[in-house]
C-alpha positions as YAML, in Angstrom:
chain: A
units: angstrom
residues:
- id: 1
  name: MET
  ca: [37.94, 211.92, 253.15]
- id: 2
  name: PRO
  ca: [34.28, 212.96, 252.80]
- id: 3
  name: GLN
  ca: [31.84, 210.35, 251.65]
- id: 4
  name: VAL
  ca: [30.51, 210.82, 248.11]
- id: 5
  name: ALA
  ca: [26.74, 211.20, 247.85]
- id: 6
  name: LEU
  ca: [25.31, 208.40, 245.72]
- id: 7
  name: LEU
  ca: [22.14, 208.36, 243.66]
- id: 8
  name: SER
  ca: [19.96, 205.44, 242.67]
- id: 9
  name: ILE
  ca: [19.49, 204.87, 238.96]
- id: 10
  name: GLY
  ca: [15.92, 206.19, 239.31]
- id: 11
  name: GLU
  ca: [17.15, 209.40, 240.95]
- id: 12
  name: LEU
  ca: [19.78, 209.83, 238.25]
- id: 13
  name: SER
  ca: [17.09, 209.30, 235.64]
- id: 14
  name: ARG
  ca: [14.89, 212.01, 237.18]
- id: 15
  name: ARG
  ca: [17.80, 214.47, 237.43]
- id: 16
  name: THR
  ca: [19.08, 213.98, 233.86]
- id: 17
  name: GLY
  ca: [15.83, 213.29, 232.02]
- id: 18
  name: LEU
  ca: [17.32, 210.06, 230.64]
- id: 19
  name: SER
  ca: [15.46, 206.80, 230.83]
- id: 20
  name: VAL
  ca: [16.81, 204.10, 233.12]
- id: 21
  name: SER
  ca: [17.61, 201.97, 230.07]
- id: 22
  name: ALA
  ca: [19.60, 204.86, 228.53]
- id: 23
  name: ILE
  ca: [21.63, 205.19, 231.74]
- id: 24
  name: ARG
  ca: [22.32, 201.44, 231.65]
- id: 25
  name: PHE
  ca: [23.42, 201.81, 228.01]
- id: 26
  name: TYR
  ca: [25.85, 204.59, 228.95]
- id: 27
  name: GLU
  ca: [27.06, 202.53, 231.89]
- id: 28
  name: GLN
  ca: [27.77, 199.57, 229.57]
- id: 29
  name: ARG
  ca: [29.77, 201.92, 227.33]
- id: 30
  name: GLY
  ca: [31.80, 203.21, 230.29]
- id: 31
  name: LEU
  ca: [30.49, 206.80, 230.32]
- id: 32
  name: VAL
  ca: [29.39, 206.37, 233.93]
- id: 33
  name: THR
  ca: [30.30, 203.77, 236.53]
- id: 34
  name: ALA
  ca: [27.94, 202.49, 239.19]
- id: 35
  name: VAL
  ca: [28.92, 201.05, 242.52]
- id: 36
  name: ARG
  ca: [26.82, 198.20, 243.87]
- id: 37
  name: THR
  ca: [25.17, 198.11, 247.26]
- id: 38
  name: SER
  ca: [25.15, 194.99, 249.41]
- id: 39
  name: GLY
  ca: [21.73, 194.31, 247.82]
- id: 40
  name: ASN
  ca: [23.35, 194.59, 244.33]
- id: 41
  name: GLN
  ca: [21.58, 197.85, 243.48]
- id: 42
  name: ARG
  ca: [23.31, 200.43, 241.31]
- id: 43
  name: ARG
  ca: [24.40, 203.70, 242.91]
- id: 44
  name: PHE
  ca: [25.97, 206.55, 240.98]
- id: 45
  name: PRO
  ca: [28.05, 209.49, 242.20]
- id: 46
  name: ARG
  ca: [26.27, 212.87, 241.92]
- id: 47
  name: ALA
  ca: [29.02, 213.94, 239.48]
- id: 48
  name: ASP
  ca: [27.47, 211.53, 236.96]
- id: 49
  name: ILE
  ca: [24.62, 214.03, 236.51]
- id: 50
  name: ARG
  ca: [27.16, 216.31, 234.81]
- id: 51
  name: ARG
  ca: [28.77, 213.49, 232.84]
- id: 52
  name: LEU
  ca: [25.42, 212.36, 231.43]
- id: 53
  name: SER
  ca: [24.34, 215.95, 230.78]
- id: 54
  name: PHE
  ca: [27.54, 216.49, 228.80]
- id: 55
  name: ALA
  ca: [26.80, 213.31, 226.80]
- id: 56
  name: LEU
  ca: [23.32, 214.60, 225.93]
- id: 57
  name: ILE
  ca: [24.60, 218.01, 224.85]
- id: 58
  name: ALA
  ca: [27.53, 216.54, 222.93]
- id: 59
  name: GLN
  ca: [25.19, 214.24, 221.00]
- id: 60
  name: GLN
  ca: [23.02, 217.20, 220.06]
- id: 61
  name: LEU
  ca: [26.16, 218.97, 218.83]
- id: 62
  name: GLY
  ca: [26.91, 215.99, 216.60]
- id: 63
  name: LEU
  ca: [29.71, 214.26, 218.50]
- id: 64
  name: SER
  ca: [29.81, 210.51, 218.10]
- id: 65
  name: LEU
  ca: [29.57, 208.16, 221.06]
- id: 66
  name: ALA
  ca: [33.27, 207.35, 220.64]
- id: 67
  name: GLU
  ca: [34.15, 211.07, 220.77]
- id: 68
  name: ILE
  ca: [32.01, 211.53, 223.87]
- id: 69
  name: GLN
  ca: [33.62, 208.50, 225.53]
- id: 70
  name: ALA
  ca: [37.09, 209.84, 224.78]
- id: 71
  name: GLU
  ca: [36.28, 213.23, 226.33]
- id: 72
  name: LEU
  ca: [34.59, 211.79, 229.40]
- id: 73
  name: ALA
  ca: [37.58, 209.50, 229.92]
- id: 74
  name: THR
  ca: [39.67, 212.63, 230.58]
- id: 75
  name: LEU
  ca: [37.45, 213.70, 233.49]
- id: 76
  name: PRO
  ca: [38.29, 212.68, 237.04]
- id: 77
  name: GLN
  ca: [36.45, 209.80, 238.66]
- id: 78
  name: GLY
  ca: [34.97, 210.29, 242.10]
- id: 79
  name: ARG
  ca: [34.60, 214.07, 242.00]
- id: 80
  name: ALA
  ca: [32.58, 216.57, 240.04]
- id: 81
  name: PRO
  ca: [34.49, 218.02, 237.09]
- id: 82
  name: ASN
  ca: [35.64, 221.57, 237.75]
- id: 83
  name: HIS
  ca: [35.91, 224.63, 235.52]
- id: 84
  name: GLN
  ca: [39.39, 223.67, 234.28]
- id: 85
  name: ASP
  ca: [38.20, 220.17, 233.35]
- id: 86
  name: TRP
  ca: [35.37, 221.57, 231.22]
- id: 87
  name: GLN
  ca: [37.66, 224.19, 229.64]
- id: 88
  name: ALA
  ca: [40.05, 221.44, 228.54]
- id: 89
  name: ILE
  ca: [37.21, 219.55, 226.85]
- id: 90
  name: SER
  ca: [35.99, 222.76, 225.24]
- id: 91
  name: ARG
  ca: [39.42, 223.42, 223.74]
- id: 92
  name: ARG
  ca: [39.65, 219.89, 222.36]
- id: 93
  name: ILE
  ca: [36.23, 219.81, 220.68]
- id: 94
  name: ARG
  ca: [36.20, 223.42, 219.44]
- id: 95
  name: SER
  ca: [37.58, 222.67, 215.95]
- id: 96
  name: ALA
  ca: [35.16, 219.79, 215.40]
- id: 97
  name: LEU
  ca: [32.27, 222.03, 216.40]
- id: 98
  name: GLN
  ca: [33.51, 224.82, 214.14]
- id: 99
  name: SER
  ca: [33.65, 222.39, 211.20]
- id: 100
  name: ARG
  ca: [30.04, 221.40, 211.85]
- id: 101
  name: ILE
  ca: [29.00, 225.06, 212.12]
- id: 102
  name: ASP
  ca: [30.74, 225.84, 208.82]
- id: 103
  name: MET
  ca: [28.96, 222.95, 207.08]
- id: 104
  name: LEU
  ca: [25.59, 224.05, 208.47]
- id: 105
  name: GLN
  ca: [26.20, 227.59, 207.26]
- id: 106
  name: ARG
  ca: [27.18, 226.36, 203.78]
- id: 107
  name: THR
  ca: [24.05, 224.23, 203.72]
- id: 108
  name: ARG
  ca: [21.86, 227.14, 204.77]
- id: 109
  name: GLU
  ca: [23.41, 229.45, 202.19]
- id: 110
  name: ARG
  ca: [23.08, 226.99, 199.31]
- id: 111
  name: LEU
  ca: [19.73, 225.45, 200.17]
- id: 112
  name: ASP
  ca: [17.64, 228.27, 198.73]
- id: 113
  name: GLY
  ca: [19.52, 228.14, 195.44]
- id: 114
  name: CYS
  ca: [19.10, 224.42, 194.98]
- id: 115
  name: ILE
  ca: [15.43, 224.40, 195.86]
- id: 116
  name: GLY
  ca: [14.86, 227.66, 193.98]
- id: 117
  name: CYS
  ca: [16.12, 226.18, 190.70]
- id: 118
  name: GLY
  ca: [13.08, 223.91, 190.58]
- id: 119
  name: CYS
  ca: [14.64, 220.83, 189.03]
- id: 120
  name: LEU
  ca: [15.30, 219.11, 192.38]
- id: 121
  name: SER
  ca: [17.67, 216.73, 190.58]
- id: 122
  name: LEU
  ca: [21.45, 216.93, 190.57]
- id: 123
  name: ALA
  ca: [21.52, 214.68, 187.52]
- id: 124
  name: LYS
  ca: [19.40, 217.16, 185.50]
- id: 125
  name: CYS
  ca: [20.48, 220.43, 187.14]
- id: 126
  name: LYS
  ca: [21.37, 223.03, 184.54]
- id: 127
  name: LEU
  ca: [22.22, 225.68, 187.16]
- id: 128
  name: TYR
  ca: [24.68, 224.02, 189.58]
- id: 129
  name: ASN
  ca: [25.53, 220.62, 188.15]
- id: 130
  name: PRO
  ca: [24.87, 220.36, 184.42]
- id: 131
  name: GLY
  ca: [25.26, 216.81, 183.15]
- id: 132
  name: ASP
  ca: [25.93, 215.59, 186.70]
- id: 133
  name: ARG
  ca: [29.59, 216.64, 186.39]
- id: 134
  name: ALA
  ca: [30.01, 216.69, 190.17]
- id: 135
  name: ALA
  ca: [29.59, 212.91, 190.24]
- id: 136
  name: ARG
  ca: [33.18, 212.69, 188.97]
- id: 137
  name: ALA
  ca: [34.39, 213.79, 192.41]
- id: 138
  name: GLY
  ca: [32.57, 210.95, 194.15]
- id: 139
  name: ALA
  ca: [29.40, 210.26, 196.04]
- id: 140
  name: GLY
  ca: [27.57, 212.63, 198.31]
- id: 141
  name: PRO
  ca: [26.66, 216.31, 198.37]
- id: 142
  name: ARG
  ca: [29.82, 217.44, 196.58]
- id: 143
  name: PHE
  ca: [29.21, 221.18, 196.81]
- id: 144
  name: LEU
  ca: [28.49, 221.02, 200.53]
- id: 145
  name: LEU
  ca: [31.61, 218.90, 201.04]
- id: 146
  name: GLY
  ca: [33.76, 221.65, 199.59]
- id: 147
  name: ASP
  ca: [33.75, 221.12, 195.81]
- id: 148
  name: ARG
  ca: [32.72, 224.20, 193.84]
- id: 149
  name: PRO
  ca: [30.68, 224.34, 190.62]
- id: 150
  name: GLN
  ca: [33.60, 226.06, 188.85]
- id: 151
  name: ASP
  ca: [35.77, 223.00, 189.57]
- id: 152
  name: PHE
  ca: [33.68, 221.19, 186.96]
- id: 153
  name: GLU
  ca: [33.40, 223.87, 184.28]
- id: 154
  name: GLY
  ca: [34.49, 222.67, 180.88]
- id: 155
  name: LEU
  ca: [34.25, 218.98, 181.81]
- id: 156
  name: GLU
  ca: [32.15, 216.65, 179.75]
- id: 157
  name: PRO
  ca: [29.07, 215.18, 181.41]
- id: 158
  name: THR
  ca: [29.78, 211.95, 183.23]
- id: 159
  name: GLY
  ca: [29.49, 208.68, 181.44]
- id: 160
  name: ARG
  ca: [28.47, 205.82, 183.61]
- id: 161
  name: GLY
  ca: [31.26, 203.31, 184.03]
- id: 162
  name: SER
  ca: [31.16, 199.79, 185.41]
- id: 163
  name: ALA
  ca: [28.33, 199.03, 187.81]
- id: 164
  name: GLY
  ca: [26.71, 202.34, 186.88]
- id: 165
  name: MET
  ca: [29.31, 204.35, 188.78]
- id: 166
  name: PRO
  ca: [30.76, 207.52, 187.27]
- id: 167
  name: PRO
  ca: [34.48, 207.60, 186.56]
- id: 168
  name: ARG
  ca: [36.56, 209.37, 189.21]
- id: 169
  name: LEU
  ca: [38.40, 212.62, 188.69]
- id: 170
  name: THR
  ca: [42.03, 212.97, 189.44]
- id: 171
  name: GLY
  ca: [43.75, 216.23, 190.12]
- id: 172
  name: PRO
  ca: [42.84, 219.18, 192.37]
- id: 173
  name: THR
  ca: [39.23, 218.19, 193.00]
- id: 174
  name: GLN
  ca: [40.21, 214.66, 194.00]
- id: 175
  name: ARG
  ca: [43.06, 215.87, 196.20]
- id: 176
  name: ARG
  ca: [40.77, 218.35, 197.95]
- id: 177
  name: ARG
  ca: [38.23, 215.57, 198.49]
- id: 178
  name: SER
  ca: [40.67, 213.69, 200.71]
- id: 179
  name: ARG
  ca: [40.33, 216.26, 203.51]
- id: 180
  name: HIS
  ca: [36.59, 215.66, 203.51]
- id: 181
  name: SER
  ca: [36.82, 211.88, 203.46]
- id: 182
  name: ARG
  ca: [35.23, 209.87, 206.19]
- id: 183
  name: ARG
  ca: [37.30, 209.30, 209.28]
- id: 184
  name: ASP
  ca: [37.22, 205.53, 208.90]
- id: 185
  name: GLY
  ca: [39.17, 205.89, 205.64]
- id: 186
  name: SER
  ca: [36.47, 204.44, 203.44]
- id: 187
  name: GLY
  ca: [35.63, 207.45, 201.48]
...
């Protein structure tokens, strides 16, 4: 079996553009694994250049550290990932990336309208959210999360309930909200 070329943490830092402390952080999280020399120095397989490069790109694409860890855990240890390995990751993350692209496009398309109205306040907006009706669907940028202004037509402006929070809607808008809820189940 051929011997795997190993890099010092400094060499890995120069090749990836990551700081040494960032590489140690990723090592602590299990994204890369160092072997130790007899002098207790870290050495990394050359394949870790690709693993760390994927982590950098994936972060820029909006993947969480947990998502990156899960994908890197599918790659083989001790050899550079091949074309099939990367294709498998690409297939798995494609829908998450498409969701992010869709949200960015919705944001781009609606940004001019919101800024163009001039009020800069969802509570006072007469164009998109008169009387802050969208607050009934919950917190956050409701229209970017999938609610539509017409979902709130004919509703009375929100009254502030206990603790200053608006009452919640039930029905289609609330049901649709569940697909946009946070992954941790809190919202």
